[in-house]
FIDREN-141092 format. One record per residue (C-alpha): residue in one letter; residue number from 1; x, y, z. Coordinates in nm, 3 decimals, padded with zeros to 5 digits, always signed. Layout:
FIDREN-141092
{'a'; NUM; {X; Y; Z}} ...
//
This chain:
FIDREN-141092
{'m'; 1; {-03.901; -05.390; +02.512}} {'a'; 2; {-04.264; -05.311; +02.591}} {'i'; 3; {-04.255; -05.011; +02.355}} {'y'; 4; {-04.108; -05.230; +02.079}} {'q'; 5; {-04.380; -05.493; +02.125}} {'y'; 6; {-04.646; -05.224; +02.128}} {'g'; 7; {-04.509; -05.081; +01.803}} {'v'; 8; {-04.506; -05.423; +01.635}} {'l'; 9; {-04.866; -05.475; +01.744}} {'l'; 10; {-04.974; -05.139; +01.600}} {'v'; 11; {-04.803; -05.206; +01.268}} {'s'; 12; {-04.958; -05.552; +01.253}} {'l'; 13; {-05.304; -05.414; +01.324}} {'w'; 14; {-05.259; -05.142; +01.062}} {'l'; 15; {-05.149; -05.394; +00.798}} {'a'; 16; {-05.443; -05.621; +00.882}} {'w'; 17; {-05.682; -05.325; +00.855}} {'r'; 18; {-05.537; -05.227; +00.516}} {'w'; 19; {-05.562; -05.584; +00.391}} {'q'; 20; {-05.925; -05.612; +00.509}} {'k'; 21; {-06.014; -05.277; +00.354}} {'r'; 22; {-05.861; -05.382; +00.022}} {'r'; 23; {-06.046; -05.713; +00.030}} {'h'; 24; {-06.378; -05.535; +00.089}} {'a'; 25; {-06.308; -05.299; -00.201}} {'e'; 26; {-06.227; -05.594; -00.428}} {'q'; 27; {-06.545; -05.776; -00.325}} {'r'; 28; {-06.757; -05.467; -00.395}} {'f'; 29; {-06.588; -05.419; -00.731}} {'a'; 30; {-06.639; -05.783; -00.824}} {'l'; 31; {-07.005; -05.769; -00.722}} {'e'; 32; {-07.067; -05.450; -00.921}} {'h'; 33; {-06.915; -05.604; -01.233}} {'g'; 34; {-07.077; -05.947; -01.197}} {'c'; 35; {-06.746; -06.128; -01.156}} {'q'; 36; {-06.741; -06.502; -01.088}} {'p'; 37; {-06.455; -06.732; -00.978}} {'l'; 38; {-06.221; -06.873; -01.240}} {'r'; 39; {-06.183; -07.239; -01.314}} {'p'; 40; {-05.864; -07.363; -01.142}} {'w'; 41; {-05.588; -07.516; -01.350}} {'a'; 42; {-05.522; -07.890; -01.343}} {'a'; 43; {-05.228; -07.880; -01.100}} {'e'; 44; {-05.201; -08.172; -00.859}} {'w'; 45; {-04.913; -08.072; -00.628}} {'p'; 46; {-04.911; -07.789; -00.373}} {'l'; 47; {-04.808; -07.447; -00.510}} {'g'; 48; {-04.843; -07.588; -00.863}} {'l'; 49; {-04.497; -07.741; -00.845}} {'d'; 50; {-04.594; -08.027; -01.075}} {'m'; 51; {-04.671; -07.774; -01.349}} {'l'; 52; {-04.331; -07.616; -01.306}} {'v'; 53; {-04.168; -07.958; -01.337}} {'k'; 54; {-04.372; -08.034; -01.649}} {'v'; 55; {-04.276; -07.702; -01.807}} {'f'; 56; {-03.906; -07.767; -01.766}} {'k'; 57; {-03.938; -08.130; -01.881}} {'h'; 58; {-04.122; -08.027; -02.198}} {'s'; 59; {-03.877; -07.743; -02.247}} {'k'; 60; {-03.589; -07.990; -02.230}} {'r'; 61; {-03.764; -08.205; -02.492}} {'k'; 62; {-03.817; -07.888; -02.698}} {'q'; 63; {-04.196; -07.928; -02.697}} {'i'; 64; {-04.311; -07.666; -02.446}} {'l'; 65; {-04.576; -07.518; -02.675}} {'q'; 66; {-04.727; -07.863; -02.719}} {'f'; 67; {-04.753; -07.874; -02.338}} {'f'; 68; {-04.941; -07.542; -02.344}} {'v'; 69; {-05.184; -07.684; -02.601}} {'e'; 70; {-05.246; -07.990; -02.381}} {'e'; 71; {-05.283; -07.778; -02.066}} {'v'; 72; {-05.556; -07.565; -02.223}} {'e'; 73; {-05.736; -07.885; -02.324}} {'r'; 74; {-05.723; -07.998; -01.959}} {'s'; 75; {-05.786; -07.670; -01.777}} {'g'; 76; {-06.006; -07.474; -02.015}} {'i'; 77; {-05.998; -07.164; -02.235}} {'t'; 78; {-05.947; -06.932; -01.936}} {'f'; 79; {-05.827; -07.060; -01.600}} {'e'; 80; {-05.664; -06.957; -01.275}} {'q'; 81; {-05.297; -07.033; -01.222}} {'n'; 82; {-05.158; -07.061; -00.870}} {'l'; 83; {-04.783; -07.102; -00.890}} {'l'; 84; {-04.548; -07.068; -00.592}} {'g'; 85; {-04.817; -06.876; -00.404}} {'g'; 86; {-04.883; -06.624; -00.682}} {'r'; 87; {-05.218; -06.598; -00.857}} {'a'; 88; {-05.247; -06.532; -01.230}} {'t'; 89; {-05.490; -06.586; -01.514}} {'n'; 90; {-05.419; -06.773; -01.836}} {'t'; 91; {-05.644; -06.725; -02.135}} {'v'; 92; {-05.672; -06.805; -02.505}} {'d'; 93; {-06.010; -06.632; -02.540}} {'p'; 94; {-05.999; -06.355; -02.804}} {'r'; 95; {-06.244; -06.143; -02.604}} {'n'; 96; {-06.010; -06.138; -02.307}} {'i'; 97; {-05.706; -06.073; -02.524}} {'e'; 98; {-05.884; -05.777; -02.684}} {'a'; 99; {-05.958; -05.638; -02.337}} {'i'; 100; {-05.592; -05.672; -02.230}} {'l'; 101; {-05.437; -05.528; -02.546}} {'s'; 102; {-05.696; -05.273; -02.650}} {'t'; 103; {-06.018; -05.204; -02.460}} {'n'; 104; {-05.854; -05.189; -02.117}} {'f'; 105; {-05.501; -05.117; -02.242}} {'n'; 106; {-05.428; -04.865; -01.965}} {'d'; 107; {-05.516; -05.119; -01.694}} {'y'; 108; {-05.206; -05.325; -01.775}} {'s'; 109; {-04.829; -05.295; -01.794}} {'l'; 110; {-04.554; -05.529; -01.914}} {'g'; 111; {-04.495; -05.633; -01.552}} {'l'; 112; {-04.170; -05.815; -01.493}} {'r'; 113; {-04.061; -05.802; -01.857}} {'a'; 114; {-03.835; -05.498; -01.802}} {'p'; 115; {-03.617; -05.642; -01.520}} {'t'; 116; {-03.626; -05.992; -01.672}} {'f'; 117; {-03.502; -05.874; -02.012}} {'r'; 118; {-03.282; -05.586; -01.895}} {'p'; 119; {-02.943; -05.768; -01.904}} {'l'; 120; {-02.978; -05.813; -02.282}} {'l'; 121; {-03.226; -05.556; -02.412}} {'g'; 122; {-03.193; -05.277; -02.157}} {'s'; 123; {-03.462; -05.012; -02.202}} {'g'; 124; {-03.621; -05.012; -02.548}} {'i'; 125; {-03.952; -05.035; -02.728}} {'f'; 126; {-04.016; -05.397; -02.617}} {'t'; 127; {-03.940; -05.342; -02.249}} {'q'; 128; {-04.088; -04.996; -02.198}} {'d'; 129; {-04.429; -04.875; -02.083}} {'g'; 130; {-04.596; -04.536; -02.078}} {'a'; 131; {-04.426; -04.221; -02.206}} {'a'; 132; {-04.092; -04.392; -02.274}} {'w'; 133; {-04.261; -04.654; -02.494}} {'r'; 134; {-04.459; -04.390; -02.685}} {'h'; 135; {-04.138; -04.194; -02.746}} {'s'; 136; {-03.960; -04.503; -02.881}} {'r'; 137; {-04.253; -04.584; -03.106}} {'n'; 138; {-04.259; -04.232; -03.248}} {'l'; 139; {-03.887; -04.257; -03.322}} {'l'; 140; {-03.929; -04.580; -03.516}} {'r'; 141; {-04.250; -04.503; -03.708}} {'p'; 142; {-04.093; -04.276; -03.976}} {'q'; 143; {-03.855; -04.557; -04.075}} {'f'; 144; {-04.147; -04.755; -04.214}} {'l'; 145; {-04.352; -04.462; -04.346}} {'s'; 146; {-04.089; -04.269; -04.542}} {'n'; 147; {-03.848; -04.528; -04.685}} {'r'; 148; {-04.065; -04.778; -04.868}} {'l'; 149; {-03.877; -04.768; -05.199}} {'q'; 150; {-03.531; -04.792; -05.042}} {'n'; 151; {-03.648; -05.067; -04.808}} {'f'; 152; {-03.774; -05.281; -05.098}} {'k'; 153; {-03.452; -05.235; -05.293}} {'e'; 154; {-03.255; -05.354; -04.991}} {'i'; 155; {-03.480; -05.659; -04.953}} {'q'; 156; {-03.422; -05.748; -05.319}} {'k'; 157; {-03.046; -05.719; -05.280}} {'c'; 158; {-03.036; -05.931; -04.963}} {'v'; 159; {-03.260; -06.201; -05.114}} {'q'; 160; {-03.025; -06.224; -05.411}} {'n'; 161; {-02.736; -06.276; -05.168}} {'l'; 162; {-02.936; -06.559; -05.004}} {'i'; 163; {-03.004; -06.724; -05.342}} {'e'; 164; {-02.636; -06.714; -05.432}} {'a'; 165; {-02.550; -06.886; -05.102}} {'i'; 166; {-02.776; -07.186; -05.181}} {'p'; 167; {-02.604; -07.484; -05.347}} {'k'; 168; {-02.723; -07.527; -05.705}} {'d'; 169; {-02.821; -07.889; -05.658}} {'g'; 170; {-02.817; -08.034; -05.313}} {'t'; 171; {-02.935; -08.018; -04.954}} {'v'; 172; {-02.924; -07.696; -04.752}} {'d'; 173; {-03.040; -07.572; -04.413}} {'l'; 174; {-03.231; -07.254; -04.491}} {'q'; 175; {-03.271; -07.155; -04.126}} {'p'; 176; {-02.935; -06.978; -04.079}} {'l'; 177; {-02.967; -06.823; -04.425}} {'c'; 178; {-03.310; -06.683; -04.338}} {'f'; 179; {-03.177; -06.535; -04.015}} {'k'; 180; {-02.881; -06.386; -04.202}} {'l'; 181; {-03.120; -06.231; -04.453}} {'t'; 182; {-03.338; -06.069; -04.188}} {'f'; 183; {-03.030; -05.961; -03.993}} {'e'; 184; {-02.903; -05.773; -04.300}} {'t'; 185; {-03.237; -05.606; -04.377}} {'t'; 186; {-03.286; -05.501; -04.014}} {'m'; 187; {-02.933; -05.360; -03.998}} {'f'; 188; {-03.034; -05.152; -04.302}} {'l'; 189; {-03.345; -05.029; -04.117}} {'l'; 190; {-03.130; -04.927; -03.823}} {'f'; 191; {-02.826; -04.782; -03.996}} {'g'; 192; {-02.932; -04.697; -04.350}} {'d'; 193; {-02.699; -04.702; -04.647}} {'s'; 194; {-02.393; -04.698; -04.422}} {'v'; 195; {-02.416; -05.078; -04.404}} {'s'; 196; {-02.297; -05.085; -04.765}} {'a'; 197; {-01.978; -04.893; -04.688}} {'a'; 198; {-01.647; -05.074; -04.736}} {'d'; 199; {-01.541; -05.065; -04.370}} {'w'; 200; {-01.861; -05.246; -04.266}} {'g'; 201; {-01.714; -05.577; -04.379}} {'q'; 202; {-01.577; -05.641; -04.030}} {'v'; 203; {-01.917; -05.579; -03.870}} {'s'; 204; {-02.112; -05.803; -04.110}} {'g'; 205; {-01.843; -06.069; -04.076}} {'q'; 206; {-01.923; -06.094; -03.706}} {'e'; 207; {-02.286; -06.182; -03.775}} {'s'; 208; {-02.246; -06.553; -03.693}} {'d'; 209; {-02.079; -06.479; -03.357}} {'f'; 210; {-02.348; -06.226; -03.277}} {'a'; 211; {-02.625; -06.467; -03.385}} {'k'; 212; {-02.492; -06.740; -03.159}} {'a'; 213; {-02.469; -06.506; -02.859}} {'f'; 214; {-02.808; -06.349; -02.936}} {'n'; 215; {-02.976; -06.690; -02.951}} {'t'; 216; {-02.811; -06.801; -02.626}} {'a'; 217; {-02.912; -06.482; -02.446}} {'q'; 218; {-03.273; -06.517; -02.567}} {'e'; 219; {-03.293; -06.875; -02.442}} {'y'; 220; {-03.189; -06.746; -02.100}} {'l'; 221; {-03.451; -06.471; -02.117}} {'a'; 222; {-03.717; -06.733; -02.189}} {'y'; 223; {-03.614; -06.940; -01.887}} {'r'; 224; {-03.596; -06.627; -01.669}} {'g'; 225; {-03.948; -06.541; -01.780}} {'r'; 226; {-04.078; -06.882; -01.672}} {'l'; 227; {-03.933; -06.826; -01.326}} {'g'; 228; {-04.158; -06.525; -01.271}} {'s'; 229; {-04.044; -06.309; -00.980}} {'f'; 230; {-03.747; -06.544; -00.932}} {'y'; 231; {-03.599; -06.446; -01.270}} {'w'; 232; {-03.286; -06.312; -01.098}} {'l'; 233; {-03.179; -06.665; -01.005}} {'l'; 234; {-03.073; -06.726; -01.366}} {'n'; 235; {-02.775; -06.499; -01.419}} {'d'; 236; {-02.471; -06.719; -01.473}} {'r'; 237; {-02.151; -06.646; -01.662}} {'t'; 238; {-02.272; -06.796; -01.991}} {'f'; 239; {-02.568; -06.557; -01.992}} {'r'; 240; {-02.358; -06.255; -01.899}} {'d'; 241; {-02.096; -06.337; -02.163}} {'a'; 242; {-02.365; -06.373; -02.432}} {'c'; 243; {-02.514; -06.034; -02.339}} {'r'; 244; {-02.168; -05.878; -02.342}} {'t'; 245; {-02.098; -06.013; -02.692}} {'c'; 246; {-02.425; -05.869; -02.821}} {'h'; 247; {-02.359; -05.532; -02.661}} {'h'; 248; {-02.005; -05.517; -02.800}} {'f'; 249; {-02.132; -05.596; -03.151}} {'i'; 250; {-02.401; -05.327; -03.145}} {'d'; 251; {-02.167; -05.068; -02.995}} {'g'; 252; {-01.925; -05.128; -03.281}} {'a'; 253; {-02.203; -05.112; -03.540}} {'v'; 254; {-02.337; -04.784; -03.401}} {'a'; 255; {-01.991; -04.627; -03.400}} {'k'; 256; {-01.925; -04.728; -03.762}} {'a'; 257; {-02.271; -04.617; -03.874}} {'l'; 258; {-02.234; -04.271; -03.724}} {'k'; 259; {-01.885; -04.231; -03.871}} {'t'; 260; {-01.999; -04.341; -04.217}} {'s'; 261; {-02.309; -04.123; -04.199}} {'a'; 262; {-02.104; -03.816; -04.112}} {'q'; 263; {-01.872; -03.878; -04.407}} {'s'; 264; {-02.167; -03.931; -04.642}} {'k'; 265; {-02.337; -03.609; -04.535}} {'n'; 266; {-02.021; -03.413; -04.610}} {'s'; 267; {-02.019; -03.555; -04.963}} {'w'; 268; {-02.391; -03.480; -05.007}} {'k'; 269; {-02.338; -03.108; -04.955}} {'s'; 270; {-02.210; -03.084; -05.311}} {'k'; 271; {-02.518; -03.262; -05.447}} {'e'; 272; {-02.809; -03.024; -05.421}} {'d'; 273; {-03.065; -03.267; -05.560}} {'d'; 274; {-02.951; -03.582; -05.374}} {'v'; 275; {-03.277; -03.742; -05.262}} {'e'; 276; {-03.100; -03.967; -05.014}} {'e'; 277; {-03.029; -03.661; -04.798}} {'n'; 278; {-03.393; -03.670; -04.691}} {'r'; 279; {-03.382; -04.036; -04.601}} {'y'; 280; {-03.482; -04.113; -04.241}} {'v'; 281; {-03.218; -04.322; -04.062}} {'f'; 282; {-03.317; -04.456; -03.720}} {'v'; 283; {-02.978; -04.432; -03.551}} {'e'; 284; {-02.928; -04.075; -03.674}} {'a'; 285; {-03.269; -03.971; -03.540}} {'l'; 286; {-03.182; -04.140; -03.213}} {'v'; 287; {-02.856; -03.949; -03.181}} {'q'; 288; {-03.052; -03.625; -03.213}} {'q'; 289; {-03.235; -03.729; -02.895}} {'t'; 290; {-02.946; -03.861; -02.690}} {'k'; 291; {-02.572; -03.909; -02.698}} {'d'; 292; {-02.585; -04.182; -02.433}} {'p'; 293; {-02.429; -04.492; -02.600}} {'q'; 294; {-02.622; -04.734; -02.378}} {'v'; 295; {-02.957; -04.579; -02.472}} {'i'; 296; {-02.866; -04.603; -02.842}} {'r'; 297; {-02.752; -04.963; -02.801}} {'d'; 298; {-03.069; -05.063; -02.614}} {'q'; 299; {-03.300; -04.921; -02.879}} {'c'; 300; {-03.103; -05.085; -03.162}} {'l'; 301; {-03.105; -05.425; -02.990}} {'n'; 302; {-03.482; -05.407; -02.938}} {'v'; 303; {-03.541; -05.334; -03.306}} {'l'; 304; {-03.291; -05.599; -03.415}} {'l'; 305; {-03.476; -05.858; -03.207}} {'a'; 306; {-03.804; -05.777; -03.380}} {'g'; 307; {-03.670; -05.749; -03.732}} {'r'; 308; {-03.429; -06.042; -03.735}} {'d'; 309; {-03.601; -06.306; -03.526}} {'t'; 310; {-03.972; -06.275; -03.595}} {'t'; 311; {-03.937; -06.247; -03.973}} {'g'; 312; {-03.656; -06.503; -03.987}} {'c'; 313; {-03.875; -06.755; -03.806}} {'c'; 314; {-04.169; -06.689; -04.038}} {'l'; 315; {-03.951; -06.757; -04.342}} {'q'; 316; {-03.800; -07.080; -04.214}} {'w'; 317; {-04.144; -07.214; -04.110}} {'t'; 318; {-04.281; -07.122; -04.454}} {'f'; 319; {-04.015; -07.316; -04.646}} {'r'; 320; {-04.035; -07.606; -04.403}} {'l'; 321; {-04.411; -07.632; -04.453}} {'l'; 322; {-04.397; -07.588; -04.832}} {'a'; 323; {-04.140; -07.867; -04.863}} {'r'; 324; {-04.377; -08.097; -04.670}} {'h'; 325; {-04.692; -07.991; -04.857}} {'q'; 326; {-04.609; -08.024; -05.226}} {'h'; 327; {-04.968; -07.962; -05.337}} {'v'; 328; {-04.955; -07.618; -05.175}} {'l'; 329; {-04.614; -07.546; -05.331}} {'s'; 330; {-04.741; -07.657; -05.672}} {'r'; 331; {-05.040; -07.420; -05.660}} {'l'; 332; {-04.817; -07.138; -05.538}} {'r'; 333; {-04.566; -07.197; -05.818}} {'k'; 334; {-04.845; -07.182; -06.079}} {'e'; 335; {-04.959; -06.847; -05.942}} {'i'; 336; {-04.604; -06.707; -05.953}} {'e'; 337; {-04.559; -06.840; -06.308}} {'h'; 338; {-04.880; -06.671; -06.419}} {'i'; 339; {-04.789; -06.332; -06.270}} {'s'; 340; {-04.409; -06.305; -06.288}} {'g'; 341; {-04.281; -06.611; -06.473}} {'l'; 342; {-04.047; -06.887; -06.353}} {'g'; 343; {-03.672; -06.941; -06.363}} {'a'; 344; {-03.365; -06.744; -06.260}} {'g'; 345; {-03.397; -06.535; -06.575}} {'a'; 346; {-03.755; -06.429; -06.506}} {'p'; 347; {-03.800; -06.072; -06.383}} {'p'; 348; {-03.816; -06.060; -06.002}} {'p'; 349; {-04.165; -05.990; -05.865}} {'t'; 350; {-04.249; -05.622; -05.820}} {'r'; 351; {-04.447; -05.489; -05.525}} {'e'; 352; {-04.752; -05.476; -05.752}} {'d'; 353; {-04.695; -05.840; -05.850}} {'l'; 354; {-04.682; -05.944; -05.485}} {'k'; 355; {-05.015; -05.774; -05.416}} {'r'; 356; {-05.172; -05.974; -05.702}} {'m'; 357; {-05.042; -06.307; -05.562}} {'s'; 358; {-05.349; -06.384; -05.353}} {'y'; 359; {-05.258; -06.746; -05.281}} {'l'; 360; {-04.908; -06.645; -05.167}} {'n'; 361; {-05.065; -06.414; -04.912}} {'l'; 362; {-05.296; -06.694; -04.793}} {'v'; 363; {-04.993; -06.922; -04.751}} {'i'; 364; {-04.814; -06.666; -04.531}} {'k'; 365; {-05.134; -06.600; -04.338}} {'e'; 366; {-05.164; -06.972; -04.262}} {'v'; 367; {-04.796; -06.996; -04.162}} {'l'; 368; {-04.846; -06.710; -03.915}} {'r'; 369; {-05.155; -06.881; -03.779}} {'l'; 370; {-04.963; -07.198; -03.696}} {'y'; 371; {-04.641; -07.023; -03.594}} {'p'; 372; {-04.723; -06.667; -03.483}} {'s'; 373; {-04.439; -06.419; -03.442}} {'v'; 374; {-04.470; -06.401; -03.062}} {'p'; 375; {-04.641; -06.724; -02.950}} {'v'; 376; {-04.662; -06.650; -02.575}} {'n'; 377; {-04.711; -06.317; -02.403}} {'s'; 378; {-04.840; -06.163; -02.081}} {'r'; 379; {-04.944; -05.843; -01.906}} {'e'; 380; {-04.971; -05.736; -01.542}} {'a'; 381; {-05.264; -05.540; -01.400}} {'v'; 382; {-05.177; -05.198; -01.257}} {'r'; 383; {-05.521; -05.141; -01.109}} {'l'; 384; {-05.833; -05.335; -01.017}} {'t'; 385; {-05.991; -05.448; -01.343}} {'t'; 386; {-06.181; -05.731; -01.511}} {'l'; 387; {-06.168; -05.970; -01.802}} {'p'; 388; {-06.500; -05.998; -01.988}} {'v'; 389; {-06.532; -06.379; -01.980}} {'g'; 390; {-06.398; -06.689; -01.810}} {'g'; 391; {-06.576; -06.682; -01.473}} {'g'; 392; {-06.848; -06.904; -01.334}} {'p'; 393; {-06.941; -07.265; -01.417}} {'d'; 394; {-07.011; -07.182; -01.782}} {'g'; 395; {-06.710; -06.952; -01.824}} {'k'; 396; {-06.928; -06.668; -01.950}} {'s'; 397; {-06.904; -06.429; -01.655}} {'p'; 398; {-06.646; -06.153; -01.603}} {'v'; 399; {-06.331; -06.227; -01.403}} {'l'; 400; {-06.168; -06.010; -01.136}} {'v'; 401; {-05.801; -05.919; -01.191}} {'r'; 402; {-05.622; -05.757; -00.898}} {'p'; 403; {-05.334; -05.508; -00.919}} {'g'; 404; {-05.004; -05.692; -00.957}} {'e'; 405; {-05.165; -06.008; -01.096}} {'g'; 406; {-05.048; -06.136; -01.430}} {'v'; 407; {-05.257; -06.237; -01.728}} {'g'; 408; {-05.086; -06.475; -01.969}} {'y'; 409; {-05.214; -06.536; -02.322}} {'c'; 410; {-05.087; -06.783; -02.577}} {'v'; 411; {-05.157; -06.690; -02.939}} {'y'; 412; {-05.001; -07.018; -03.052}} {'v'; 413; {-05.275; -07.213; -02.871}} {'m'; 414; {-05.556; -06.975; -02.964}} {'h'; 415; {-05.465; -07.017; -03.333}} {'r'; 416; {-05.511; -07.392; -03.294}} {'r'; 417; {-05.858; -07.380; -03.136}} {'k'; 418; {-06.078; -07.622; -03.329}} {'d'; 419; {-06.397; -07.441; -03.228}} {'i'; 420; {-06.264; -07.139; -03.419}} {'y'; 421; {-06.062; -07.285; -03.706}} {'g'; 422; {-06.230; -07.621; -03.754}} {'d'; 423; {-06.139; -07.982; -03.682}} {'d'; 424; {-05.828; -07.952; -03.900}} {'a'; 425; {-05.693; -07.652; -03.703}} {'d'; 426; {-05.367; -07.840; -03.641}} {'q'; 427; {-05.306; -07.880; -04.014}} {'f'; 428; {-05.144; -07.651; -04.270}} {'r'; 429; {-05.421; -07.559; -04.513}} {'p'; 430; {-05.406; -07.209; -04.667}} {'e'; 431; {-05.740; -07.270; -04.840}} {'r'; 432; {-05.917; -07.224; -04.505}} {'w'; 433; {-05.881; -06.848; -04.561}} {'e'; 434; {-06.069; -06.856; -04.891}} {'g'; 435; {-06.435; -06.764; -04.882}} {'d'; 436; {-06.614; -06.594; -04.594}} {'s'; 437; {-06.596; -06.849; -04.314}} {'l'; 438; {-06.315; -06.661; -04.135}} {'k'; 439; {-06.385; -06.308; -04.258}} {'d'; 440; {-06.495; -06.196; -03.908}} {'i'; 441; {-06.211; -06.371; -03.724}} {'g'; 442; {-06.117; -06.051; -03.542}} {'w'; 443; {-05.899; -06.095; -03.232}} {'a'; 444; {-05.890; -06.473; -03.278}} {'y'; 445; {-05.614; -06.416; -03.536}} {'l'; 446; {-05.327; -06.217; -03.390}} {'p'; 447; {-04.998; -06.261; -03.579}} {'f'; 448; {-04.870; -05.907; -03.512}} {'n'; 449; {-05.016; -05.826; -03.169}} {'g'; 450; {-05.299; -05.571; -03.151}} {'g'; 451; {-05.419; -05.248; -03.001}} {'p'; 452; {-05.180; -04.957; -02.935}} {'r'; 453; {-04.881; -05.195; -02.940}} {'l'; 454; {-04.964; -05.330; -03.287}} {'c'; 455; {-04.640; -05.415; -03.468}} {'l'; 456; {-04.504; -05.107; -03.648}} {'g'; 457; {-04.305; -05.321; -03.891}} {'q'; 458; {-04.596; -05.538; -04.005}} {'e'; 459; {-04.601; -05.402; -04.362}} {'f'; 460; {-04.223; -05.430; -04.398}} {'a'; 461; {-04.220; -05.782; -04.258}} {'m'; 462; {-04.493; -05.899; -04.495}} {'l'; 463; {-04.313; -05.738; -04.789}} {'e'; 464; {-03.989; -05.912; -04.695}} {'v'; 465; {-04.154; -06.251; -04.645}} {'t'; 466; {-04.370; -06.246; -04.956}} {'y'; 467; {-04.088; -06.128; -05.183}} {'t'; 468; {-03.840; -06.382; -05.041}} {'v'; 469; {-04.080; -06.673; -05.079}} {'a'; 470; {-04.196; -06.566; -05.427}} {'r'; 471; {-03.844; -06.514; -05.556}} {'i'; 472; {-03.706; -06.842; -05.422}} {'v'; 473; {-04.002; -07.044; -05.553}} {'q'; 474; {-03.956; -06.861; -05.883}} {'v'; 475; {-03.585; -06.948; -05.908}} {'f'; 476; {-03.588; -07.305; -05.770}} {'s'; 477; {-03.794; -07.567; -05.949}} {'r'; 478; {-03.762; -07.813; -05.661}} {'i'; 479; {-03.797; -07.756; -05.285}} {'e'; 480; {-03.844; -08.091; -05.111}} {'v'; 481; {-03.783; -08.280; -04.792}} {'p'; 482; {-03.451; -08.465; -04.830}} {'p'; 483; {-03.483; -08.844; -04.877}} {'g'; 484; {-03.487; -09.028; -04.546}} {'d'; 485; {-03.602; -08.729; -04.339}} {'p'; 486; {-03.889; -08.829; -04.107}} {'l'; 487; {-04.223; -08.663; -04.175}} {'v'; 488; {-04.339; -08.518; -03.842}} {'e'; 489; {-04.690; -08.382; -03.789}} {'v'; 490; {-04.727; -08.004; -03.783}} {'g'; 491; {-04.678; -07.884; -03.427}} {'k'; 492; {-04.515; -08.209; -03.312}} {'e'; 493; {-04.167; -08.115; -03.435}} {'k'; 494; {-03.900; -08.007; -03.187}} {'q'; 495; {-03.909; -07.634; -03.131}} {'i'; 496; {-03.699; -07.370; -02.961}} {'l'; 497; {-03.913; -07.121; -02.770}} {'t'; 498; {-03.739; -06.797; -02.676}} {'l'; 499; {-03.926; -06.473; -02.738}} {'v'; 500; {-04.012; -06.630; -03.075}} {'v'; 501; {-04.051; -06.992; -03.183}} {'s'; 502; {-03.811; -07.154; -03.428}} {'s'; 503; {-03.753; -07.509; -03.544}} {'a'; 504; {-03.501; -07.699; -03.333}} {'e'; 505; {-03.450; -07.923; -03.637}} {'g'; 506; {-03.360; -07.636; -03.871}} {'c'; 507; {-03.513; -07.602; -04.216}} {'i'; 508; {-03.329; -07.867; -04.415}} {'v'; 509; {-03.456; -07.899; -04.771}} {'s'; 510; {-03.343; -08.034; -05.104}} {'m'; 511; {-03.339; -07.764; -05.373}} {'k'; 512; {-03.274; -07.749; -05.745}} {'p'; 513; {-03.294; -07.451; -05.986}} 
//
């Protein structure tokens, strides 16, 4: 017993010595870099439990991002968060975000994202760090660099399918149609021309079941993320079943794509000049790297999340805002008429036409300001590091960030800062981007992330969004809010926050050719 007690004492003394040594090193580091304490957040209960309660209450009311806006107004641009005994930093300062995503990129990892998201997404480009992430990125890059013509043709075809699904004169919810559109174009990115094969009808017919399961699983991931290190508590049967449905769908799609691709390649052998033979297909390139079906599934799910959800949300927010801002829609329609003409019989806009539609691009830029693709994000420090600002009484001094501490940043809130975008920052006004007032906006505008993890599909996404909006405005002479629908202020509508933000009220509009 005496030996046991002696051993416990030695271990305790050693741990205390290590803790003290680490604290001294942190203090020296902070002193050398001029670090000052952070402003504490406006929590009133011990362990920040009142904030946790508020988060879940606002989430239930589908207004959690509005809560984040209000919390920054109360606690400041950069503040310290102490939740359940864990310390973290929250910031909407572009200088700090630049440090996290670019300047000090190697000081941070994705933290708990990998285990939190693993049940649905496994190991893919959005959950990986280091060499694995770089490998995934290199696999995906050629898809956007080498297939521009084929990609645009597929967008045109899918947009025409969307137009044909809209009632000729009546009320329609564009939200599911937008998600179906971006689902189809992303499936093309993943699997190439095989998605047009006859036996793919069964796969595409399952899109609604997959969409429902995918949305459910993402809602669970969002809640798991808010639980921090307690993410594992949320793992019930509904979540597991949703993940299983998604996995089953992708497994079937991969199997059909590989079978169709093999058959197509056999037929190409007799066509010496078939240009499609040189087409880069993501799933085929992936199979050259691995035959593991789970690895293939994980990578495809990660890409499908990015391509379907982020772009689908941008489209539905765009049409929702245009229907509620008729003066913007009117100016946009005049621009489209001048460049491409109006009406279903007018020639669809070309890529060159879209580049000439300057106001259209300002409209999309403003939509992405108010509803950025990924509104909330975070990183975790892997070594002792600093943020450039946020410390001290004036918030201008550097801030110490310890290994294992998280740094959360909310682009949604940063894009609504009135000291950056003006007193009308909460309003939809594309004209704010005209002139030079925002020409040096830099890291204060971040619709596609930044630094080494800048979105690879940014060009494709913008092409898909601009063409879809231009073509639908070209074809439909009326896009309005249905009579009797309440007019809610921008940002005050009910929202669904998963990894992206979508309207909880859909995108219900009245349309007429």
